[in-house]
N, C-alpha and C positions, 0 to 999 in steps of 0.2 A: 504494500500500500504506500502511496506517495503522500507527502505532507507539503503543502504550500506554505512558505514562510514569507515574511515581509520582503518586498521587492520582487515578488514573482519567482523566487528561487524554489525549485522543487527538490525535496530530499527523497531520494529513491534508494531504498536498501542501504541507508546510511551515507549515501553519496549525494553531493549537491549537483544539480543539473540546471544550467542556464543556457538556453538556446538564443543565439544572436538574432534570429529571424522569427517573426510570428508565423502562425499557420497561414494567414492571409498573404503574407509576403512570399512564402514558398509557393503557394498556389499561383500567385501572380507571375513569378519567375518561370514556373513550368508552362504557364499559358503563353508567355512571351516566346519562350524557346520553341514551343510547338507551332506557333503561328509565324515565326520568322523564316525568311527564305535563307537556305543554307547552301553554301557551295559544296560540291561533292567532296572536296578535300577536307572539309570541316566536319563531315558527318560523324566520323569516329569520335572526335572530341565532344561534339554535341551529345552523342549517345552516352558517353562517359559522364559528362556533367549532369545530364538528365537522370541517369541511374543514381548518382550520388544525392541529388536533390530529392528524388523519390524515397530513397532510404531515410534521409533526414526527416522528410515529411511523415513517414510511417512511425519513426521513433518519436517525433514530437507528438503526434496524435496519441500514441500509446501512453506517453507520460501525462498528457492532459486528461486522459480517461481515468487514470489511476487516482 
């Protein structure tokens, strides 16, 4: 179970968790990436960044639900 303390810090299993982006900011970034025109040579990097943002989004959602 998570405990939210002053300043929006989450304590999860005895460890502090502060994410620099809000849920809405991550959703915005994912939408921008999805709707932007990408050059073929940039696709690999775009996919890599998208996967990392999706993982962070899932982690953030998990901690907000606890």
